[in-house]
PASEBA-1860 file (N, C-alpha, C; in nm, 3 decimals):
! residues 157
1> MKQYLALI> 9.816/15.496/12.307/9.872/15.460/12.179/9.920/15.314/12.179 ~ 9.978/15.270/12.292/10.027/15.133/12.301/9.913/15.033/12.286 ~ 9.793/15.070/12.337/9.680/14.978/12.325/9.642/14.958/12.178 ~ 9.654/15.064/12.100/9.621/15.053/11.958/9.724/14.969/11.883 ~ 9.850/14.984/11.920/9.955/14.904/11.858/9.937/14.756/11.890 ~ 9.890/14.726/12.009/9.866/14.587/12.047/9.751/14.526/11.966 ~ 9.660/14.609/11.919/9.547/14.560/11.840/9.585/14.523/11.697 ~ 9.694/14.579/11.648/9.732/14.556/11.508/9.752/14.407/11.479
9> PVLIFCSW> 9.829/14.331/11.559/9.843/14.187/11.528/9.708/14.113/11.533 ~ 9.622/14.152/11.624/9.491/14.088/11.634/9.410/14.116/11.508 ~ 9.411/14.240/11.462/9.337/14.275/11.341/9.393/14.205/11.218 ~ 9.524/14.195/11.210/9.585/14.125/11.097/9.543/13.978/11.099 ~ 9.546/13.915/11.215/9.505/13.775/11.225/9.359/13.758/11.186 ~ 9.273/13.847/11.235/9.130/13.837/11.205/9.102/13.860/11.057 ~ 9.178/13.948/10.994/9.157/13.972/10.851/9.204/13.853/10.769 ~ 9.297/13.773/10.822/9.345/13.655/10.753/9.243/13.541/10.760
17> LPAQQNGL> 9.165/13.533/10.865/9.072/13.421/10.884/8.975/13.404/10.769 ~ 8.905/13.509/10.721/8.813/13.486/10.612/8.882/13.440/10.484 ~ 9.010/13.473/10.470/9.082/13.432/10.350/9.098/13.280/10.345 ~ 9.097/13.216/10.457/9.105/13.070/10.462/8.962/13.018/10.467 ~ 8.906/12.989/10.352/8.767/12.944/10.343/8.757/12.798/10.383 ~ 8.726/12.773/10.510/8.706/12.637/10.557/8.826/12.548/10.528 ~ 8.945/12.599/10.549/9.064/12.520/10.523/9.118/12.534/10.382 ~ 9.045/12.603/10.296/9.089/12.625/10.158/9.148/12.764/10.144
25> PATRPSDF> 9.250/12.781/10.061/9.298/12.916/10.034/9.185/13.002/9.976 ~ 9.194/13.132/9.993/9.088/13.223/9.949/9.064/13.214/9.799 ~ 9.169/13.195/9.722/9.154/13.181/9.577/9.210/13.047/9.533 ~ 9.164/13.001/9.419/9.205/12.870/9.369/9.355/12.867/9.343 ~ 9.426/12.773/9.405/9.569/12.757/9.376/9.589/12.716/9.230 ~ 9.699/12.757/9.172/9.723/12.729/9.030/9.734/12.579/9.002 ~ 9.777/12.501/9.101/9.790/12.356/9.080/9.678/12.276/9.147 ~ 9.562/12.339/9.164/9.446/12.273/9.224/9.405/12.152/9.141
33> TLTFHFDG> 9.377/12.041/9.208/9.327/11.921/9.140/9.206/11.868/9.215 ~ 9.119/11.800/9.141/9.004/11.734/9.201/8.990/11.598/9.134 ~ 8.970/11.496/9.215/8.944/11.363/9.164/8.813/11.313/9.224 ~ 8.722/11.274/9.138/8.592/11.218/9.178/8.591/11.072/9.138 ~ 8.540/10.987/9.227/8.527/10.845/9.195/8.391/10.796/9.242 ~ 8.316/10.738/9.149/8.191/10.668/9.181/8.216/10.521/9.159 ~ 8.178/10.441/9.257/8.197/10.297/9.250/8.061/10.231/9.264 ~ 8.031/10.138/9.177/7.902/10.069/9.180/7.895/9.953/9.276
41> GMSYRFEE> 7.988/9.943/9.367/7.987/9.830/9.461/8.024/9.703/9.386 ~ 7.945/9.599/9.404/7.975/9.473/9.337/7.932/9.473/9.191 ~ 7.852/9.571/9.150/7.817/9.579/9.008/7.937/9.635/8.932 ~ 7.946/9.602/8.807/8.063/9.637/8.726/8.043/9.777/8.667 ~ 8.046/9.876/8.754/8.028/10.015/8.713/8.123/10.104/8.792 ~ 8.178/10.201/8.726/8.251/10.306/8.796/8.259/10.428/8.707 ~ 8.283/10.539/8.769/8.310/10.663/8.697/8.421/10.736/8.771 ~ 8.515/10.789/8.696/8.623/10.871/8.752/8.631/11.000/8.673
49> ITITRDSC> 8.643/11.109/8.744/8.664/11.239/8.681/8.786/11.300/8.749 ~ 8.884/11.338/8.668/9.002/11.406/8.719/9.008/11.544/8.656 ~ 9.018/11.645/8.741/9.018/11.783/8.694/9.148/11.850/8.737 ~ 9.218/11.905/8.640/9.338/11.985/8.666/9.331/12.110/8.579 ~ 9.423/12.199/8.600/9.426/12.323/8.523/9.449/12.295/8.374 ~ 9.536/12.201/8.344/9.577/12.177/8.206/9.486/12.083/8.129 ~ 9.430/11.985/8.198/9.346/11.889/8.128/9.257/11.817/8.227 ~ 9.151/11.762/8.174/9.056/11.686/8.255/9.024/11.558/8.180
57> ISKVNEQG> 8.985/11.457/8.255/8.949/11.330/8.192/8.833/11.268/8.268 ~ 8.742/11.212/8.192/8.629/11.139/8.250/8.634/10.997/8.197 ~ 8.625/10.900/8.288/8.621/10.759/8.250/8.494/10.700/8.308 ~ 8.415/10.639/8.222/8.293/10.572/8.266/8.300/10.428/8.221 ~ 8.283/10.335/8.313/8.281/10.194/8.282/8.145/10.140/8.324 ~ 8.071/10.096/8.225/7.940/10.037/8.253/7.939/9.896/8.196 ~ 7.946/9.799/8.285/7.946/9.658/8.245/8.055/9.627/8.144 ~ 8.173/9.685/8.162/8.285/9.656/8.074/8.298/9.749/7.955
65> KLLICRFK> 8.198/9.831/7.928/8.207/9.929/7.820/8.271/10.055/7.877 ~ 8.389/10.087/7.828/8.464/10.200/7.881/8.453/10.319/7.788 ~ 8.408/10.431/7.842/8.400/10.557/7.767/8.499/10.652/7.832 ~ 8.595/10.699/7.754/8.695/10.795/7.803/8.677/10.924/7.727 ~ 8.670/11.033/7.800/8.650/11.164/7.739/8.749/11.262/7.800 ~ 8.829/11.323/7.716/8.921/11.428/7.762/8.856/11.562/7.735 ~ 8.872/11.654/7.829/8.815/11.787/7.812/8.897/11.886/7.892 ~ 8.871/12.012/7.872/8.944/12.117/7.942/8.843/12.217/7.995
73> LSAAALDS> 8.864/12.261/8.117/8.779/12.363/8.177/8.849/12.498/8.170 ~ 8.773/12.601/8.146/8.829/12.736/8.145/8.868/12.776/8.287 ~ 8.949/12.880/8.297/8.987/12.930/8.430/8.863/12.973/8.507 ~ 8.766/13.032/8.438/8.642/13.075/8.504/8.565/12.954/8.557 ~ 8.561/12.845/8.480/8.491/12.724/8.526/8.563/12.662/8.645 ~ 8.695/12.663/8.643/8.772/12.611/8.757/8.749/12.698/8.881 ~ 8.745/12.830/8.861/8.718/12.921/8.973/8.578/12.898/9.030 ~ 8.481/12.875/8.942/8.343/12.848/8.988/8.337/12.719/9.068
81> LYTMLQQN> 8.407/12.617/9.021/8.413/12.490/9.094/8.473/12.512/9.232 ~ 8.582/12.585/9.236/8.651/12.611/9.363/8.561/12.689/9.459 ~ 8.494/12.791/9.407/8.402/12.871/9.490/8.289/12.784/9.544 ~ 8.236/12.695/9.459/8.128/12.606/9.503/8.177/12.515/9.616 ~ 8.301/12.467/9.608/8.356/12.384/9.716/8.367/12.465/9.845 ~ 8.409/12.590/9.835/8.416/12.677/9.952/8.277/12.700/10.012 ~ 8.181/12.733/9.926/8.046/12.763/9.974/7.982/12.643/10.041 ~ 8.012/12.524/9.993/7.955/12.402/10.051/8.045/12.339/10.157
89> QFTQIEYL> 8.147/12.413/10.198/8.233/12.374/10.310/8.291/12.233/10.293 ~ 8.346/12.206/10.176/8.397/12.073/10.146/8.489/12.019/10.255 ~ 8.581/12.099/10.301/8.680/12.050/10.398/8.621/12.028/10.537 ~ 8.498/12.072/10.558/8.434/12.054/10.689/8.340/11.934/10.692 ~ 8.309/11.878/10.575/8.214/11.767/10.567/8.269/11.649/10.647 ~ 8.186/11.599/10.735/8.227/11.490/10.823/8.176/11.356/10.770 ~ 8.261/11.257/10.777/8.221/11.121/10.743/8.288/11.025/10.840 ~ 8.222/10.915/10.864/8.273/10.813/10.955/8.305/10.687/10.877
97> SGGQVYDR> 8.410/10.620/10.916/8.448/10.493/10.856/8.452/10.387/10.964 ~ 8.418/10.267/10.925/8.427/10.158/11.020/8.321/10.054/10.998 ~ 8.343/9.941/11.056/8.247/9.833/11.045/8.262/9.758/10.915 ~ 8.187/9.651/10.905/8.192/9.568/10.786/8.070/9.598/10.701 ~ 8.093/9.632/10.576/7.985/9.665/10.484/8.004/9.580/10.359 ~ 7.895/9.518/10.314/7.902/9.434/10.195/7.832/9.504/10.079 ~ 7.895/9.501/9.964/7.833/9.547/9.839/7.781/9.690/9.846 ~ 7.864/9.781/9.886/7.823/9.922/9.886/7.921/10.003/9.802
105> GGEKITIG> 7.868/10.065/9.702/7.947/10.159/9.622/7.933/10.297/9.683 ~ 7.948/10.398/9.602/7.931/10.534/9.648/8.031/10.628/9.583 ~ 8.043/10.746/9.640/8.128/10.849/9.583/8.239/10.890/9.679 ~ 8.350/10.932/9.618/8.462/10.985/9.695/8.522/11.099/9.614 ~ 8.555/11.208/9.682/8.621/11.321/9.616/8.745/11.357/9.696 ~ 8.854/11.375/9.624/8.979/11.423/9.683/9.020/11.550/9.610 ~ 9.050/11.654/9.686/9.105/11.776/9.627/9.247/11.794/9.678 ~ 9.329/11.860/9.598/9.467/11.881/9.640/9.527/12.004/9.573
113> WNNNQQRY> 9.633/12.053/9.633/9.711/12.163/9.577/9.847/12.162/9.645 ~ 9.934/12.251/9.599/10.070/12.256/9.653/10.139/12.121/9.631 ~ 10.135/12.076/9.503/10.190/11.945/9.464/10.130/11.833/9.548 ~ 10.004/11.846/9.578/9.927/11.749/9.658/9.982/11.732/9.799 ~ 10.058/11.830/9.846/10.099/11.828/9.986/9.981/11.867/10.075 ~ 9.889/11.943/10.021/9.764/11.978/10.089/9.654/11.898/10.022 ~ 9.589/11.810/10.097/9.482/11.728/10.039/9.369/11.710/10.138 ~ 9.249/11.704/10.082/9.130/11.673/10.161/9.051/11.568/10.084
121> TVNDSQNS> 9.000/11.470/10.155/8.915/11.368/10.094/8.786/11.358/10.173 ~ 8.677/11.345/10.100/8.548/11.311/10.160/8.503/11.183/10.092 ~ 8.468/11.083/10.173/8.438/10.950/10.122/8.300/10.907/10.170 ~ 8.214/10.875/10.074/8.082/10.821/10.105/8.066/10.691/10.025 ~ 8.156/10.597/10.050/8.152/10.469/9.979/8.209/10.360/10.069 ~ 8.184/10.235/10.027/8.226/10.118/10.104/8.183/10.134/10.251 ~ 8.276/10.137/10.344/8.237/10.146/10.485/8.251/10.288/10.541 ~ 8.249/10.388/10.454/8.253/10.529/10.496/8.120/10.595/10.463
129> FVQKAWFL> 8.071/10.675/10.557/7.940/10.736/10.541/7.946/10.884/10.576 ~ 7.902/10.970/10.482/7.890/11.113/10.511/7.780/11.130/10.615 ~ 7.805/11.213/10.713/7.708/11.237/10.819/7.585/11.311/10.765 ~ 7.467/11.277/10.818/7.341/11.333/10.769/7.339/11.484/10.767 ~ 7.403/11.547/10.863/7.403/11.694/10.870/7.469/11.756/10.747 ~ 7.548/11.677/10.673/7.622/11.728/10.558/7.567/11.679/10.424 ~ 7.455/11.608/10.425/7.399/11.554/10.300/7.373/11.663/10.196 ~ 7.316/11.775/10.236/7.281/11.881/10.142/7.406/11.932/10.070
137> QWNAIIDY> 7.510/11.962/10.146/7.634/12.012/10.086/7.701/11.905/9.999 ~ 7.708/11.784/10.050/7.772/11.675/9.977/7.702/11.650/9.844 ~ 7.570/11.643/9.847/7.495/11.618/9.723/7.509/11.733/9.624 ~ 7.516/11.856/9.674/7.536/11.971/9.585/7.673/11.961/9.516 ~ 7.774/11.920/9.590/7.908/11.906/9.533/7.910/11.793/9.429 ~ 7.854/11.679/9.463/7.850/11.565/9.370/7.779/11.605/9.241 ~ 7.664/11.670/9.254/7.587/11.712/9.137/7.669/11.807/9.050 ~ 7.733/11.903/9.111/7.811/12.002/9.037/7.927/11.936/8.963
145> VTRLAPNN> 8.001/11.853/9.033/8.120/11.790/8.974/8.081/11.697/8.859 ~ 7.978/11.617/8.877/7.941/11.521/8.772/7.885/11.590/8.648 ~ 7.834/11.710/8.663/7.784/11.784/8.546/7.897/11.850/8.466 ~ 8.016/11.856/8.521/8.128/11.920/8.450/8.179/11.836/8.333 ~ 8.169/11.705/8.345/8.223/11.617/8.242/8.125/11.604/8.126 ~ 8.172/11.623/8.002/8.084/11.604/7.887/8.044/11.457/7.877 ~ 7.928/11.433/7.819/7.876/11.296/7.801/7.868/11.221/7.932 ~ 7.843/11.295/8.038/7.836/11.232/8.170/7.712/11.145/8.177
153> KIIFD> 7.730/11.023/8.218/7.614/10.937/8.236/7.632/10.848/8.358 ~ 7.656/10.912/8.470/7.669/10.838/8.594/7.535/10.769/8.624 ~ 7.541/10.649/8.671/7.421/10.568/8.690/7.406/10.535/8.837 ~ 7.290/10.566/8.890/7.258/10.529/9.028/7.142/10.431/9.023 ~ 7.151/10.325/9.100/7.039/10.229/9.108/6.943/10.272/9.215
END
């Protein structure tokens, strides 16, 4: 009987592991936020998307023309976004920073919750590069996030 009692803490710990999806809570925290930033490098272009439970905003600047769009995502859409981040292992995506890089834009995503006390950033811009092994997941996340904003017209050269 004592052997079975000793197994209880192990089983409880093991049942908790799947609930932590790659460093993310099992379900979307109520104060979950996501910030996406695309930078055109030395060209005068950028896009920012900020997603929160209460409101979202998309800002696109193309050669000085600024388009700002406010929108709101349903709870189901926010849950789908969160699930997609879990499935693509956002918090596990590896990127390296360093060296001198000239004229490189790119994308960066930061997610946060718990009043942003818990945050993860993946950066594929300037002198940071997502590792090749993670390209598929990273590109799936970028595609999904950029399609959430209405009138999205992110421009890649």
